C-alpha distance (Angstrom), angle and dihedral (degrees) to the residues before:
residue distance angle dihedral
X1 . . .
X2 3.83 . .
X3 3.75 123.5 .
X4 3.83 111.3 -132.0
X5 3.90 129.8 -174.0
X6 3.78 105.5 -148.9
X7 3.83 120.9 -163.4
X8 3.77 95.4 -127.0
X9 3.81 129.5 -168.4
X10 3.86 101.3 170.2
X11 3.71 91.1 -118.3
X12 3.79 130.1 123.2
X13 3.81 100.0 -82.4
X14 3.79 100.3 43.3
X15 3.84 93.5 41.4
X16 3.82 90.5 54.0
X17 3.82 90.6 45.0
X18 3.77 91.6 51.0
X19 3.79 94.5 51.2
X20 3.82 91.5 43.3
X21 3.81 93.0 53.0
X22 3.83 91.4 47.4
X23 3.80 90.7 52.0
X24 3.83 87.8 51.9
X25 3.84 87.4 59.7
X26 3.84 99.9 -101.0
X27 3.81 127.0 141.5
X28 3.80 102.2 -127.7
X29 3.80 124.6 -163.0
X30 3.82 111.0 -164.2
X31 3.82 109.9 -139.0
X32 3.83 113.1 -160.6
X33 3.77 117.3 -168.3
X34 3.81 114.0 -156.7
X35 3.73 102.9 -149.4
X36 3.79 95.4 156.3
X37 3.76 101.7 -75.1
X38 3.80 110.8 151.2
X39 3.84 96.5 -113.6
X40 3.83 139.2 133.1
X41 3.76 98.1 -115.3
X42 3.76 94.9 -172.5
X43 3.78 88.6 55.4
X44 3.81 90.4 49.0
X45 3.79 89.4 51.7
X46 3.76 92.4 51.3
X47 3.80 90.8 47.3
X48 3.80 90.9 52.2
X49 3.75 92.4 50.3
X50 3.83 91.7 45.7
X51 3.78 89.6 50.5
X52 3.76 89.9 55.8
X53 3.80 109.7 -87.5
X54 3.78 114.7 147.5
X55 3.79 89.7 -144.7
X56 3.79 139.7 3.1
X57 3.80 123.1 -149.1
X58 3.78 127.2 -169.5
X59 3.76 119.0 -163.1
X60 3.77 119.0 -164.9
X61 3.81 102.6 -138.7
X62 3.77 101.6 159.4
X63 3.80 101.4 106.3
X64 3.75 93.1 43.0
X65 3.78 89.7 49.3
X66 3.85 91.4 54.7
X67 3.81 98.0 42.2
X68 3.80 102.6 38.9
X69 3.82 102.9 28.4
X70 3.85 112.9 21.2
X71 3.80 94.2 40.7
X72 3.79 90.2 46.7
X73 3.86 89.4 54.3
X74 3.86 90.2 48.1
X75 3.77 92.3 52.9
X76 3.82 88.1 51.6
X77 3.90 93.6 43.2
X78 3.82 82.0 -132.0
X79 3.83 115.3 -169.8
X80 3.80 121.5 157.1
X81 3.82 114.4 -129.6
X82 3.77 89.3 -11.2
X83 3.77 97.0 -68.8
X84 3.84 116.9 45.3
X85 3.73 112.8 87.7
X86 3.85 94.3 -157.1
X87 3.81 98.1 -117.7
X88 3.82 95.9 156.2
X89 3.82 92.9 32.0
X90 3.77 93.8 59.3
X91 3.80 94.2 48.1
X92 3.80 99.1 49.1
X93 3.82 99.0 69.1
X94 3.81 91.0 49.9
X95 3.77 91.5 52.0
X96 3.79 90.2 47.4
X97 3.77 90.4 50.2
X98 3.88 92.4 50.7
X99 3.82 91.3 43.8
X100 3.83 90.6 53.5
X101 3.78 88.6 50.7
X102 3.82 90.5 51.3
X103 3.76 91.6 50.0
X104 3.79 89.2 52.1
X105 3.83 92.2 48.5
X106 3.83 91.4 49.7
X107 3.80 97.6 41.8
X108 3.87 90.5 -119.1
X109 3.81 116.4 155.9
X110 3.83 95.5 -166.7
X111 3.76 131.0 63.5
X112 3.76 124.1 -171.0
X113 3.81 139.7 -171.7
X114 3.79 137.0 -175.5
X115 3.72 100.0 -130.5
X116 3.81 117.3 137.9
X117 3.86 120.9 -108.7
X118 3.78 90.0 -122.9
X119 3.76 100.0 54.9
X120 3.78 143.5 72.5
X121 3.77 100.2 -110.0
X122 3.76 93.6 72.7
X123 3.79 89.0 59.4
X124 3.69 93.9 46.1
X125 3.82 94.8 50.5
X126 3.79 96.0 42.8
X127 3.86 97.1 44.1
X128 3.79 86.5 50.0
X129 3.82 93.1 52.1
X130 3.79 90.7 46.6
X131 3.80 93.4 50.9
X132 3.81 96.4 45.6
X133 3.83 101.4 37.6
X134 3.84 116.1 4.1
X135 3.81 92.2 -177.5
X136 3.81 92.8 67.9
X137 3.76 117.7 101.2
X138 3.80 117.7 -135.4
X139 3.78 126.1 -140.9
X140 3.81 111.6 -163.6
X141 3.81 107.7 179.1
X142 3.82 95.3 -162.8
X143 3.77 89.4 60.4
X144 3.85 95.3 42.0
X145 3.88 113.9 102.9
X146 3.87 93.8 -146.3
X147 3.84 92.3 51.0
X148 3.83 92.5 45.2
X149 3.78 91.0 50.1
X150 3.82 89.7 60.3
X151 3.80 99.5 35.8
X152 3.82 117.6 46.3
X153 3.78 94.2 166.0
X154 3.82 148.5 -37.3
X155 3.82 95.2 -52.0
X156 3.81 89.6 61.0
X157 3.84 88.9 49.3
X158 3.78 91.3 52.8
X159 3.81 90.4 48.4
X160 3.81 92.6 50.1
X161 3.79 92.0 46.7
X162 3.87 91.8 51.3
X163 3.80 90.5 46.5
X164 3.83 92.6 54.7
X165 3.76 97.4 37.6
X166 3.79 95.5 -111.7
X167 3.78 113.3 157.6
X168 3.80 115.7 -141.9
X169 3.77 133.6 -176.6
X170 3.80 93.7 -145.0
X171 3.79 113.0 90.8
X172 3.79 140.0 177.5
X173 3.76 87.3 -112.0
X174 3.87 90.2 64.6
X175 3.75 101.1 47.5
X176 3.75 101.9 -175.4
X177 3.80 136.1 67.8
X178 3.75 130.3 -112.8
X179 3.76 134.9 -162.4
X180 3.78 119.7 -168.9
X181 3.79 134.0 -173.3
X182 3.80 139.3 146.2
X183 3.83 90.3 -74.0
X184 3.74 104.2 46.6
X185 3.77 151.7 -30.9
X186 3.81 115.8 -115.0
X187 3.77 124.4 -160.7
X188 3.85 121.5 -164.4
X189 3.77 148.8 141.2
X190 3.83 125.3 33.8
X191 3.80 114.3 54.0
X192 3.81 89.5 0.0
X193 3.80 91.8 65.7
X194 3.78 89.4 89.0
X195 3.82 101.3 81.9
X196 3.84 91.9 -164.7
X197 3.76 94.0 58.6
X198 3.86 115.5 88.5
X199 3.77 114.2 -123.6
X200 3.83 108.3 -109.4
X201 3.77 116.6 -119.6
X202 3.78 91.3 -111.7
X203 3.80 89.7 65.4
X204 3.80 89.0 69.6
X205 3.79 109.6 81.6
X206 3.77 105.4 169.3
X207 3.85 113.5 31.6
X208 3.80 124.1 57.7
X209 3.76 116.7 -126.2
X210 3.79 108.7 -91.6
X211 3.82 90.0 -119.6
X212 3.73 90.3 56.7
X213 3.84 94.1 48.0
X214 3.82 118.9 105.4
X215 3.71 119.6 -70.8
X216 3.84 90.2 -131.9
X217 3.75 123.9 74.5
X218 3.78 123.0 -116.6
X219 3.86 112.9 -136.7
X220 3.82 118.5 -150.6
X221 3.80 132.6 -175.3
X222 3.78 113.8 -156.3
X223 3.80 120.6 -169.1
X224 3.85 121.7 -156.6
X225 3.75 132.0 -163.2
X226 3.81 117.8 -168.9
X227 3.80 89.0 -14.6
X228 3.86 93.5 -53.7
X229 3.83 122.1 112.0
X230 3.78 110.0 -118.1
X231 3.73 102.6 168.8
X232 3.84 139.3 23.6
X233 3.75 120.7 -167.4
X234 3.80 120.4 -171.3
X235 3.84 100.7 -153.0
X236 3.77 91.9 -174.6
X237 3.75 97.9 54.0
X238 3.86 98.7 26.6
X239 3.85 95.2 -119.1
X240 3.76 124.8 144.2
X241 3.84 125.5 -170.4
X242 3.85 122.5 -178.1
X243 3.79 107.0 166.4
X244 3.79 120.2 87.0
X245 3.76 99.1 -119.6
X246 3.76 95.7 38.9
X247 3.80 95.3 49.3
X248 3.76 93.0 48.2
X249 3.84 92.0 48.3
X250 3.76 89.9 49.5
X251 3.81 92.1 51.4
X252 3.80 88.1 52.3
X253 3.78 90.5 51.3
X254 3.84 96.8 46.7
X255 3.77 92.0 39.8
X256 3.81 94.3 50.9
X257 3.81 89.7 50.0
X258 3.79 90.6 55.0
X259 3.79 96.9 45.6
X260 3.73 95.9 -108.3
X261 3.83 126.6 159.6
X262 3.82 106.9 24.5
X263 3.87 113.4 152.7
X264 3.82 127.8 172.9
X265 3.74 112.4 -175.8
X266 3.80 149.1 144.6
X267 3.81 111.1 -123.1
X268 3.77 138.7 -178.9
X269 3.77 115.4 -108.0
X270 3.76 118.7 -144.7
X271 3.80 91.2 -115.3
X272 3.82 90.0 61.1
X273 3.90 100.7 -100.1
X274 3.74 122.4 121.1
X275 3.81 116.2 -132.4
X276 3.71 139.2 -178.4
X277 3.80 119.3 -124.6
X278 3.81 130.8 -177.0
X279 3.80 109.0 -157.8
X280 3.80 136.8 -170.2
X281 3.82 111.3 -164.8
X282 3.84 108.6 155.5
X283 3.81 106.4 158.5
X284 3.78 97.9 41.6
X285 3.85 91.8 48.2
X286 3.81 88.0 57.1
X287 3.81 93.5 46.7
X288 3.84 95.1 48.4
X289 3.77 90.8 51.3
X290 3.84 92.9 50.2
X291 3.83 93.7 43.0
X292 3.87 93.5 50.8
X293 3.77 87.6 51.5
X294 3.80 98.5 49.7
X295 3.85 87.8 48.6
X296 3.79 87.8 58.3
X297 3.76 92.2 65.9
X298 3.83 100.5 29.8
X299 3.79 108.4 36.8
X300 3.86 126.2 81.2
X301 3.80 112.7 -111.6
X302 3.76 97.2 -124.1
X303 3.82 92.8 43.9
X304 3.81 88.0 52.1
X305 3.78 92.4 50.3
X306 3.75 92.5 48.9
X307 3.82 93.3 45.6
X308 3.86 90.0 48.9
X309 3.78 89.5 59.1
X310 3.77 88.5 57.8
X311 3.81 96.1 46.3
X312 3.82 97.8 80.1
X313 3.85 89.9 48.7
X314 3.73 90.8 50.1
X315 3.80 91.3 51.5
X316 3.82 91.3 47.2
X317 3.78 93.0 49.7
X318 3.75 90.6 50.9
X319 3.80 93.4 46.1
X320 3.84 93.7 45.7
X321 3.80 94.9 50.0
X322 3.79 101.7 -105.3
X323 3.84 97.6 127.0
X324 3.77 91.6 124.8
X325 3.74 99.7 49.7
X326 3.82 137.5 110.6
X327 3.81 91.3 -113.7
X328 3.78 90.6 54.4
X329 3.88 89.6 50.2
X330 3.77 89.0 53.1
X331 3.85 93.4 48.6
X332 3.79 92.8 45.1
X333 3.84 91.5 53.3
X334 3.79 90.7 49.9
X335 3.79 95.1 46.7
X336 3.79 93.7 45.9
X337 3.74 88.8 53.5
X338 3.82 91.6 51.7
X339 3.82 90.0 56.0
X340 3.77 99.4 54.1
X341 3.81 95.7 109.2
X342 3.78 100.5 23.3
X343 3.78 92.3 123.5
X344 3.79 133.3 144.7
X345 3.80 146.1 69.7
X346 3.73 132.2 -69.9
X347 3.80 124.4 -157.4
X348 3.71 114.7 -151.8
X349 3.80 143.2 164.5
X350 3.80 132.1 -133.7
X351 3.75 115.8 -153.7
X352 3.81 130.6 159.1
X353 3.83 97.4 -33.9
X354 3.81 96.2 -34.8
X355 3.80 131.3 110.3
X356 3.85 108.3 -156.5
X357 3.81 121.8 -173.7
X358 3.88 112.8 -133.3
X359 3.81 102.6 177.6
X360 3.77 147.1 -37.8
X361 3.70 141.7 -152.8
X362 3.78 135.2 -173.6
X363 3.80 137.5 -173.1
X364 3.84 87.3 -142.8
X365 3.85 94.0 45.9
X366 3.74 118.2 154.9
X367 3.76 90.8 -164.4
X368 3.84 113.4 111.2
X369 3.74 111.4 -167.1
X370 3.75 95.3 -163.2
X371 3.82 91.9 46.6
X372 3.81 93.6 51.5
X373 3.79 97.5 37.9
X374 3.79 119.5 115.5
X375 3.80 90.1 -158.4
X376 3.82 101.0 60.7
X377 3.82 134.2 34.6
X378 3.73 92.5 -121.5
X379 3.75 104.3 -173.6
X380 3.79 95.5 -57.5
X381 3.79 116.1 113.4
X382 3.77 101.6 -142.3
X383 3.78 92.4 -162.2
X384 3.83 87.7 69.7
X385 3.83 86.9 70.4
X386 3.79 88.9 70.2
X387 3.81 92.7 67.7
X388 3.83 91.2 38.3
X389 3.79 90.3 57.6
X390 3.82 94.0 42.2
X391 3.81 92.2 54.9
X392 3.83 92.9 49.1
X393 3.84 90.3 47.2
X394 3.83 93.7 58.6
X395 3.78 97.0 86.9
X396 3.82 93.2 42.1
X397 3.78 91.0 55.2
X398 3.77 90.0 47.2
X399 3.79 90.0 52.1
X400 3.77 91.3 50.4
X401 3.79 91.4 53.6
X402 3.80 92.6 51.4
X403 3.77 94.9 47.9
X404 3.76 91.2 46.5
X405 3.84 90.9 53.2
X406 3.80 87.7 54.2
X407 3.77 92.1 52.4
X408 3.80 96.6 -112.1
X409 3.71 131.7 119.8
X410 3.83 117.5 -125.4
X411 3.77 91.7 -122.9
X412 3.85 91.1 52.2
X413 3.73 89.3 50.8
X414 3.75 93.9 50.2
X415 3.75 92.6 44.1
X416 3.85 99.5 45.0
X417 3.85 100.6 26.3
X418 3.78 91.0 -136.0
């Protein structure tokens, strides 16, 4: 009999997988990662044990998720394909890390997960296992021929659960899947697989519709130190939060109440399949807007340009499951260096789905009011601009001469490309 540590959520898939493995004679330990999903973890533990697990372990990962993963993404301004804020992608490597630790503590040589063979999570889990403990064997049911022969899809899972008396929240009346954590709630598959069909309002389970949000703005002041948020003050409701977990949870709360962070998109999975995802990410949406703004006043222009070339790579590595990789170590070091003097406060407004920046100030500000003013000379000799423009015009003049010799106008060349 093999001992297996299964990443267990208590949902339909992992409950069926747990029972199926037990029936095959395995000793299954249910590992439950608390990454902020609104669940009754004691009930999940009891359900795991009732389903046949020899033990059920709950790991509180919320604070680590915020400090080491969410704030790293904020410093990088990481957004996948310009829209997805990586809510699931950031949580998976942390769960894999804690699951590997649980396997080590229990002496298990096998880890398992319930991620589908068509999705991204299988890659994130398994690359994490490989990077952290290559000696572990991985059991992935949705890539196992014996399991696939018995379960062709969700109807078979429902039938198996009913047969074995396993209670599941998922139902045929809610034909789509959800994944929730401290960062976001994602909705996909089922009725959402038609990208042309608008998601009904009952799909959204966290944020209010912007039209139903309060008619009064909520004003926040967010303070950053080295690119990391260290305090959130709600000036409208007189609330102050200054610990990492609490301030992020509060941003989620106030953001959701103001309809912040809804995204409906079609994205490119790492395995090459396009998929439609409907996301609710209130707190991180606010933080990214504030962080980008404080960088505008506190970060050197060339450092920002260089860091911005790394941002898409960072987002892709996170999305594709390469959190524990040498390339990510390299990027993280560079991004952390770029944030060393990104300090200050941002004043912003939340109103009916919008995050609007009102002002900012920084002790390390590179903004010189006199230098940038149009009203006073301010230490900048404007006649120097004449030579600056002349130097930058040299290649444009040369280009004009060449195109003229070839009998073409510059505008025609730019328009037609020939």
